[in-house]
MARFIBA-243444 format. One record per residue (C-alpha): residue in three letters; x, y, z. Coordinates in nm, 2 decimals, always signed. Layout:
<nodes>
<node r="ALA" px="X" py="Y" pz="Z"/>
...
</nodes>
This chain:
<nodes>
<node r="MET" px="-0.86" py="+0.35" pz="+0.14"/>
<node r="CYS" px="-0.67" py="+0.03" pz="+0.03"/>
<node r="ARG" px="-0.40" py="-0.09" pz="-0.20"/>
<node r="TRP" px="-0.42" py="-0.38" pz="-0.44"/>
<node r="LEU" px="-0.22" py="-0.58" pz="-0.70"/>
<node r="ALA" px="-0.32" py="-0.81" pz="-0.98"/>
<node r="TYR" px="-0.07" py="-1.04" pz="-1.16"/>
<node r="SER" px="-0.11" py="-1.23" pz="-1.48"/>
<node r="GLY" px="+0.16" py="-1.43" pz="-1.68"/>
<node r="GLU" px="+0.37" py="-1.74" pz="-1.64"/>
<node r="PRO" px="+0.31" py="-1.92" pz="-1.31"/>
<node r="LEU" px="+0.50" py="-1.74" pz="-1.04"/>
<node r="GLN" px="+0.55" py="-1.77" pz="-0.67"/>
<node r="PRO" px="+0.33" py="-1.48" pz="-0.55"/>
<node r="ALA" px="+0.58" py="-1.38" pz="-0.28"/>
<node r="THR" px="+0.80" py="-1.24" pz="-0.57"/>
<node r="VAL" px="+0.57" py="-0.94" pz="-0.59"/>
<node r="VAL" px="+0.35" py="-0.97" pz="-0.28"/>
<node r="LEU" px="+0.64" py="-0.98" pz="-0.04"/>
<node r="ASP" px="+0.98" py="-0.93" pz="-0.21"/>
<node r="ALA" px="+0.93" py="-0.64" pz="-0.45"/>
<node r="GLN" px="+1.10" py="-0.31" pz="-0.35"/>
<node r="HIS" px="+0.75" py="-0.16" pz="-0.28"/>
<node r="SER" px="+0.55" py="-0.48" pz="-0.25"/>
<node r="ILE" px="+0.19" py="-0.48" pz="-0.15"/>
<node r="VAL" px="+0.28" py="-0.58" pz="+0.20"/>
<node r="LYS" px="+0.52" py="-0.29" pz="+0.23"/>
<node r="GLN" px="+0.25" py="-0.06" pz="+0.09"/>
<node r="ALA" px="+0.03" py="-0.19" pz="+0.38"/>
<node r="LEU" px="+0.29" py="-0.02" pz="+0.61"/>
<node r="ASN" px="+0.37" py="+0.28" pz="+0.40"/>
<node r="SER" px="+0.16" py="+0.38" pz="+0.10"/>
<node r="PRO" px="+0.30" py="+0.71" pz="-0.04"/>
<node r="LEU" px="+0.02" py="+0.75" pz="-0.31"/>
<node r="GLY" px="-0.26" py="+0.62" pz="-0.09"/>
<node r="ALA" px="-0.53" py="+0.82" pz="+0.08"/>
<node r="GLU" px="-0.41" py="+0.65" pz="+0.40"/>
<node r="THR" px="-0.04" py="+0.58" pz="+0.47"/>
<node r="VAL" px="-0.11" py="+0.26" pz="+0.66"/>
<node r="ASN" px="-0.34" py="-0.02" pz="+0.53"/>
<node r="GLY" px="-0.35" py="-0.25" pz="+0.83"/>
<node r="ASP" px="-0.71" py="-0.35" pz="+0.86"/>
<node r="GLY" px="-0.68" py="-0.70" pz="+0.72"/>
<node r="PHE" px="-0.59" py="-0.84" pz="+0.38"/>
<node r="GLY" px="-0.68" py="-1.09" pz="+0.12"/>
<node r="PHE" px="-0.52" py="-1.31" pz="-0.14"/>
<node r="GLY" px="-0.70" py="-1.49" pz="-0.43"/>
<node r="TRP" px="-0.54" py="-1.71" pz="-0.69"/>
<node r="TYR" px="-0.60" py="-1.95" pz="-0.97"/>
<node r="PRO" px="-0.39" py="-2.27" pz="-0.95"/>
<node r="SER" px="-0.13" py="-2.35" pz="-1.21"/>
<node r="GLY" px="-0.29" py="-2.55" pz="-1.49"/>
<node r="SER" px="-0.63" py="-2.39" pz="-1.45"/>
<node r="VAL" px="-0.88" py="-2.43" pz="-1.73"/>
<node r="ALA" px="-1.17" py="-2.20" pz="-1.81"/>
<node r="GLY" px="-1.42" py="-2.20" pz="-1.53"/>
<node r="THR" px="-1.17" py="-2.29" pz="-1.26"/>
<node r="ILE" px="-1.29" py="-2.16" pz="-0.92"/>
<node r="PRO" px="-1.01" py="-1.96" pz="-0.75"/>
<node r="ALA" px="-0.89" py="-2.01" pz="-0.40"/>
<node r="VAL" px="-0.91" py="-1.73" pz="-0.15"/>
<node r="PHE" px="-0.74" py="-1.65" pz="+0.18"/>
<node r="HIS" px="-0.86" py="-1.37" pz="+0.41"/>
<node r="SER" px="-0.73" py="-1.24" pz="+0.74"/>
<node r="THR" px="-0.81" py="-0.95" pz="+0.97"/>
<node r="GLU" px="-0.44" py="-0.94" pz="+1.07"/>
<node r="PRO" px="-0.22" py="-0.67" pz="+0.92"/>
<node r="ALA" px="-0.05" py="-0.82" pz="+0.61"/>
<node r="TRP" px="+0.29" py="-0.75" pz="+0.75"/>
<node r="ASN" px="+0.21" py="-0.95" pz="+1.06"/>
<node r="ASP" px="+0.07" py="-1.27" pz="+0.91"/>
<node r="GLU" px="+0.31" py="-1.56" pz="+0.89"/>
<node r="ASN" px="+0.05" py="-1.77" pz="+0.70"/>
<node r="LEU" px="+0.06" py="-1.52" pz="+0.41"/>
<node r="ARG" px="+0.44" py="-1.56" pz="+0.39"/>
<node r="GLU" px="+0.41" py="-1.94" pz="+0.39"/>
<node r="LEU" px="+0.13" py="-1.95" pz="+0.14"/>
<node r="THR" px="+0.28" py="-1.71" pz="-0.12"/>
<node r="ARG" px="+0.61" py="-1.90" pz="-0.11"/>
<node r="ALA" px="+0.46" py="-2.24" pz="-0.13"/>
<node r="ILE" px="+0.24" py="-2.21" pz="-0.44"/>
<node r="GLU" px="+0.27" py="-2.09" pz="-0.80"/>
<node r="SER" px="-0.01" py="-1.92" pz="-0.99"/>
<node r="PRO" px="-0.05" py="-1.77" pz="-1.33"/>
<node r="LEU" px="-0.31" py="-1.52" pz="-1.21"/>
<node r="PHE" px="-0.36" py="-1.38" pz="-0.86"/>
<node r="PHE" px="-0.50" py="-1.08" pz="-0.67"/>
<node r="SER" px="-0.38" py="-0.93" pz="-0.34"/>
<node r="HIS" px="-0.54" py="-0.66" pz="-0.14"/>
<node r="VAL" px="-0.46" py="-0.47" pz="+0.18"/>
<node r="ARG" px="-0.74" py="-0.29" pz="+0.35"/>
<node r="ALA" px="-0.78" py="+0.04" pz="+0.53"/>
<node r="ALA" px="-1.13" py="+0.02" pz="+0.68"/>
<node r="GLY" px="-1.33" py="+0.34" pz="+0.61"/>
<node r="GLY" px="-1.63" py="+0.25" pz="+0.82"/>
<node r="PRO" px="-1.74" py="-0.12" pz="+0.77"/>
<node r="PRO" px="-1.60" py="-0.34" pz="+1.05"/>
<node r="ILE" px="-1.28" py="-0.53" pz="+1.04"/>
<node r="GLN" px="-1.39" py="-0.89" pz="+0.97"/>
<node r="GLN" px="-1.30" py="-1.16" pz="+0.72"/>
<node r="THR" px="-1.61" py="-1.12" pz="+0.52"/>
<node r="ASN" px="-1.52" py="-0.76" pz="+0.45"/>
<node r="CYS" px="-1.17" py="-0.85" pz="+0.31"/>
<node r="HIS" px="-1.11" py="-0.85" pz="-0.06"/>
<node r="PRO" px="-1.09" py="-1.01" pz="-0.31"/>
<node r="PHE" px="-1.45" py="-1.13" pz="-0.33"/>
<node r="ARG" px="-1.53" py="-1.44" pz="-0.52"/>
<node r="TYR" px="-1.83" py="-1.58" pz="-0.71"/>
<node r="GLU" px="-1.79" py="-1.90" pz="-0.91"/>
<node r="ASN" px="-1.48" py="-1.84" pz="-1.13"/>
<node r="TRP" px="-1.47" py="-1.46" pz="-1.07"/>
<node r="LEU" px="-1.26" py="-1.25" pz="-0.84"/>
<node r="PHE" px="-1.33" py="-0.88" pz="-0.76"/>
<node r="MET" px="-1.15" py="-0.61" pz="-0.55"/>
<node r="HIS" px="-1.19" py="-0.24" pz="-0.51"/>
<node r="ASN" px="-1.00" py="+0.06" pz="-0.37"/>
<node r="GLY" px="-1.22" py="+0.35" pz="-0.29"/>
<node r="PHE" px="-1.57" py="+0.41" pz="-0.15"/>
<node r="LEU" px="-1.93" py="+0.50" pz="-0.23"/>
<node r="THR" px="-1.99" py="+0.84" pz="-0.07"/>
<node r="GLY" px="-2.30" py="+0.83" pz="+0.14"/>
<node r="PHE" px="-2.32" py="+0.45" pz="+0.11"/>
<node r="MET" px="-2.56" py="+0.42" pz="+0.40"/>
<node r="LYS" px="-2.81" py="+0.65" pz="+0.23"/>
<node r="MET" px="-2.78" py="+0.44" pz="-0.09"/>
<node r="LYS" px="-2.75" py="+0.10" pz="+0.05"/>
<node r="ARG" px="-3.11" py="-0.01" pz="+0.06"/>
<node r="ASP" px="-3.18" py="+0.09" pz="-0.30"/>
<node r="LEU" px="-2.86" py="-0.07" pz="-0.42"/>
<node r="VAL" px="-2.90" py="-0.39" pz="-0.24"/>
<node r="PHE" px="-3.26" py="-0.42" pz="-0.35"/>
<node r="ALA" px="-3.13" py="-0.40" pz="-0.71"/>
<node r="VAL" px="-2.92" py="-0.71" pz="-0.67"/>
<node r="ASP" px="-3.07" py="-1.02" pz="-0.82"/>
<node r="PRO" px="-3.25" py="-1.22" pz="-0.55"/>
<node r="SER" px="-3.05" py="-1.53" pz="-0.65"/>
<node r="LEU" px="-2.73" py="-1.35" pz="-0.57"/>
<node r="TYR" px="-2.84" py="-1.17" pz="-0.26"/>
<node r="PRO" px="-2.76" py="-1.47" pz="-0.02"/>
<node r="HIS" px="-2.39" py="-1.45" pz="-0.15"/>
<node r="ILE" px="-2.34" py="-1.11" pz="+0.01"/>
<node r="LYS" px="-2.16" py="-1.21" pz="+0.33"/>
<node r="GLY" px="-2.01" py="-0.88" pz="+0.45"/>
<node r="THR" px="-2.11" py="-0.52" pz="+0.50"/>
<node r="THR" px="-1.89" py="-0.33" pz="+0.25"/>
<node r="ASP" px="-2.00" py="-0.11" pz="-0.04"/>
<node r="SER" px="-1.74" py="-0.30" pz="-0.25"/>
<node r="GLU" px="-1.92" py="-0.63" pz="-0.22"/>
<node r="VAL" px="-2.24" py="-0.46" pz="-0.32"/>
<node r="ILE" px="-2.07" py="-0.32" pz="-0.64"/>
<node r="PHE" px="-1.96" py="-0.67" pz="-0.72"/>
<node r="HIS" px="-2.30" py="-0.82" pz="-0.69"/>
<node r="LEU" px="-2.46" py="-0.54" pz="-0.89"/>
<node r="ALA" px="-2.21" py="-0.62" pz="-1.16"/>
<node r="LEU" px="-2.31" py="-0.99" pz="-1.15"/>
<node r="THR" px="-2.67" py="-0.89" pz="-1.16"/>
<node r="PHE" px="-2.61" py="-0.67" pz="-1.47"/>
<node r="GLY" px="-2.43" py="-0.94" pz="-1.67"/>
<node r="LEU" px="-2.07" py="-0.95" pz="-1.55"/>
<node r="ARG" px="-2.03" py="-1.30" pz="-1.68"/>
<node r="ASP" px="-2.12" py="-1.20" pz="-2.04"/>
<node r="ASP" px="-1.97" py="-0.85" pz="-2.06"/>
<node r="PRO" px="-1.77" py="-0.72" pz="-1.76"/>
<node r="ILE" px="-1.72" py="-0.37" pz="-1.90"/>
<node r="ALA" px="-2.09" py="-0.32" pz="-1.97"/>
<node r="ALA" px="-2.19" py="-0.47" pz="-1.63"/>
<node r="ILE" px="-1.96" py="-0.23" pz="-1.44"/>
<node r="LYS" px="-2.09" py="+0.06" pz="-1.65"/>
<node r="LYS" px="-2.45" py="-0.03" pz="-1.55"/>
<node r="SER" px="-2.35" py="-0.07" pz="-1.19"/>
<node r="VAL" px="-2.18" py="+0.27" pz="-1.17"/>
<node r="ARG" px="-2.46" py="+0.45" pz="-1.35"/>
<node r="LEU" px="-2.71" py="+0.30" pz="-1.10"/>
<node r="ILE" px="-2.49" py="+0.41" pz="-0.81"/>
<node r="GLU" px="-2.46" py="+0.76" pz="-0.95"/>
<node r="SER" px="-2.83" py="+0.78" pz="-1.02"/>
<node r="VAL" px="-2.93" py="+0.67" pz="-0.67"/>
<node r="GLY" px="-2.66" py="+0.89" pz="-0.51"/>
<node r="HIS" px="-2.78" py="+1.20" pz="-0.70"/>
<node r="GLU" px="-3.14" py="+1.13" pz="-0.59"/>
<node r="GLN" px="-3.00" py="+1.14" pz="-0.23"/>
<node r="GLY" px="-2.83" py="+1.47" pz="-0.30"/>
<node r="ILE" px="-2.48" py="+1.32" pz="-0.31"/>
<node r="ALA" px="-2.27" py="+1.51" pz="-0.57"/>
<node r="PHE" px="-1.99" py="+1.25" pz="-0.62"/>
<node r="PRO" px="-2.12" py="+0.90" pz="-0.53"/>
<node r="MET" px="-1.85" py="+0.68" pz="-0.70"/>
<node r="GLN" px="-1.48" py="+0.67" pz="-0.62"/>
<node r="GLY" px="-1.22" py="+0.41" pz="-0.69"/>
<node r="THR" px="-1.03" py="+0.16" pz="-0.89"/>
<node r="MET" px="-1.16" py="-0.20" pz="-0.94"/>
<node r="ALA" px="-1.01" py="-0.52" pz="-1.07"/>
<node r="ILE" px="-1.21" py="-0.82" pz="-1.20"/>
<node r="SER" px="-1.09" py="-1.15" pz="-1.34"/>
<node r="ASP" px="-1.25" py="-1.47" pz="-1.48"/>
<node r="GLY" px="-0.91" py="-1.66" pz="-1.45"/>
<node r="ALA" px="-0.80" py="-1.56" pz="-1.80"/>
<node r="THR" px="-0.85" py="-1.19" pz="-1.84"/>
<node r="ILE" px="-0.80" py="-0.90" pz="-1.60"/>
<node r="TRP" px="-1.02" py="-0.59" pz="-1.63"/>
<node r="ALA" px="-0.89" py="-0.29" pz="-1.42"/>
<node r="PHE" px="-1.11" py="+0.02" pz="-1.39"/>
<node r="ARG" px="-1.01" py="+0.37" pz="-1.28"/>
<node r="TYR" px="-1.31" py="+0.60" pz="-1.24"/>
<node r="SER" px="-1.48" py="+0.85" pz="-1.00"/>
<node r="THR" px="-1.78" py="+1.07" pz="-1.04"/>
<node r="GLU" px="-1.56" py="+1.37" pz="-0.95"/>
<node r="GLY" px="-1.29" py="+1.28" pz="-1.20"/>
<node r="ARG" px="-1.02" py="+1.26" pz="-0.93"/>
<node r="SER" px="-0.98" py="+0.88" pz="-0.89"/>
<node r="ARG" px="-0.75" py="+0.67" pz="-0.68"/>
<node r="SER" px="-0.41" py="+0.59" pz="-0.84"/>
<node r="LEU" px="-0.37" py="+0.30" pz="-1.08"/>
<node r="PHE" px="-0.07" py="+0.18" pz="-1.28"/>
<node r="HIS" px="+0.04" py="-0.12" pz="-1.48"/>
<node r="SER" px="+0.38" py="-0.25" pz="-1.57"/>
<node r="VAL" px="+0.54" py="-0.23" pz="-1.92"/>
<node r="ASP" px="+0.63" py="-0.55" pz="-2.09"/>
<node r="ILE" px="+0.93" py="-0.75" pz="-1.97"/>
<node r="ASP" px="+1.12" py="-0.74" pz="-2.29"/>
<node r="THR" px="+1.12" py="-0.36" pz="-2.28"/>
<node r="LEU" px="+1.22" py="-0.36" pz="-1.92"/>
<node r="ARG" px="+1.51" py="-0.59" pz="-1.99"/>
<node r="GLN" px="+1.63" py="-0.37" pz="-2.27"/>
<node r="MET" px="+1.60" py="-0.06" pz="-2.04"/>
<node r="TYR" px="+1.77" py="-0.23" pz="-1.75"/>
<node r="PRO" px="+2.00" py="-0.52" pz="-1.87"/>
<node r="ASP" px="+2.18" py="-0.54" pz="-1.54"/>
<node r="GLU" px="+1.87" py="-0.57" pz="-1.33"/>
<node r="ASP" px="+1.89" py="-0.94" pz="-1.22"/>
<node r="ARG" px="+1.55" py="-0.94" pz="-1.06"/>
<node r="LEU" px="+1.38" py="-0.92" pz="-1.40"/>
<node r="LYS" px="+1.51" py="-1.27" pz="-1.47"/>
<node r="LEU" px="+1.25" py="-1.40" pz="-1.23"/>
<node r="PHE" px="+0.97" py="-1.31" pz="-1.47"/>
<node r="GLY" px="+0.85" py="-1.47" pz="-1.79"/>
<node r="ARG" px="+0.78" py="-1.27" pz="-2.11"/>
<node r="LYS" px="+0.40" py="-1.26" pz="-2.04"/>
<node r="ALA" px="+0.44" py="-1.13" pz="-1.68"/>
<node r="ARG" px="+0.23" py="-0.82" pz="-1.61"/>
<node r="VAL" px="+0.10" py="-0.65" pz="-1.29"/>
<node r="VAL" px="-0.17" py="-0.39" pz="-1.24"/>
<node r="VAL" px="-0.12" py="-0.21" pz="-0.91"/>
<node r="SER" px="-0.24" py="+0.08" pz="-0.70"/>
<node r="GLU" px="+0.11" py="+0.22" pz="-0.70"/>
<node r="PRO" px="+0.44" py="+0.11" pz="-0.86"/>
<node r="LEU" px="+0.63" py="-0.18" pz="-0.71"/>
<node r="ASN" px="+0.98" py="-0.03" pz="-0.77"/>
<node r="ASP" px="+1.15" py="+0.30" pz="-0.85"/>
<node r="LEU" px="+1.27" py="+0.21" pz="-1.20"/>
<node r="PRO" px="+1.18" py="+0.50" pz="-1.43"/>
<node r="GLY" px="+0.95" py="+0.39" pz="-1.71"/>
<node r="ALA" px="+0.87" py="+0.05" pz="-1.55"/>
<node r="PHE" px="+0.51" py="+0.15" pz="-1.48"/>
<node r="VAL" px="+0.25" py="+0.34" pz="-1.68"/>
<node r="GLU" px="-0.03" py="+0.53" pz="-1.51"/>
<node r="VAL" px="-0.38" py="+0.43" pz="-1.62"/>
<node r="PRO" px="-0.57" py="+0.74" pz="-1.72"/>
<node r="GLU" px="-0.88" py="+0.87" pz="-1.56"/>
<node r="SER" px="-1.21" py="+0.71" pz="-1.67"/>
<node r="THR" px="-1.03" py="+0.42" pz="-1.83"/>
<node r="VAL" px="-1.05" py="+0.04" pz="-1.82"/>
<node r="ALA" px="-0.72" py="-0.14" pz="-1.88"/>
<node r="VAL" px="-0.77" py="-0.49" pz="-2.02"/>
<node r="LEU" px="-0.50" py="-0.75" pz="-1.97"/>
<node r="ASP" px="-0.54" py="-1.05" pz="-2.19"/>
<node r="ALA" px="-0.29" py="-1.31" pz="-2.31"/>
<node r="GLY" px="+0.00" py="-1.09" pz="-2.19"/>
<node r="GLU" px="-0.11" py="-0.77" pz="-2.37"/>
<node r="TYR" px="-0.28" py="-0.46" pz="-2.25"/>
<node r="HIS" px="-0.52" py="-0.23" pz="-2.42"/>
<node r="HIS" px="-0.71" py="+0.07" pz="-2.28"/>
<node r="GLU" px="-1.07" py="+0.16" pz="-2.34"/>
<node r="PRO" px="-1.26" py="+0.48" pz="-2.23"/>
<node r="PHE" px="-1.49" py="+0.41" pz="-1.94"/>
<node r="LEU" px="-1.78" py="+0.65" pz="-1.88"/>
<node r="ALA" px="-1.55" py="+0.93" pz="-2.00"/>
<node r="GLU" px="-1.85" py="+1.13" pz="-2.11"/>
<node r="ALA" px="-1.99" py="+1.12" pz="-1.76"/>
<node r="ALA" px="-1.66" py="+1.23" pz="-1.60"/>
</nodes>
């Protein structure tokens, strides 16, 4: 359906991973070996927190319906700025139209959200799910994707206080509504959320066959493994990425996030927690 990348660490020119990596997110837009679709050319999005951001800083976002590989503004932007935390997403539209309001990441206050996957039978579930969104949040739904509805359900269920619990409640509602409509496997995908300090990356599907998700190992380990790899000198010690698929072919550089798991990236360190593993 899509491919995405989330970076956290020392301020970095986003182009370093968005454009210049061996299998950058822009290159994955053209050729995605692990994706459900090889080409992800139905628009893209980029969201970032400025260098020097403090708690509560509202991130900037840039969306385009152009294919990522064909947009000169993306190249200019990602080489002109530095950011300690940014999201990038390339889209393969699975039904909702190609328009800027359907491009990820989505933003609310200081939060960013993006998703790779789909809600099976979304049109059958949409009315019930949208009606479950808090009325104060409903006007902020600008597009027509299932992903944006997931985000606003999570906001409704307390994302700002406990992101993991909020996503759990959202997924449970989606599965409950889906099952009532006779949909066996309503939820599919990987999701990333950030408040500007922490990244929460979820891998879950009702069927237990989720879209791919990986994260990098720490830079010190990589430098020990590959002392002659000059490109690693571009990154600080806290630099980490969470990605739909690895950005290079270096063995051991990326770790697959297990099924029904949330990977939490905070202060340059990862930890994994089970996510609805009992349901899967």
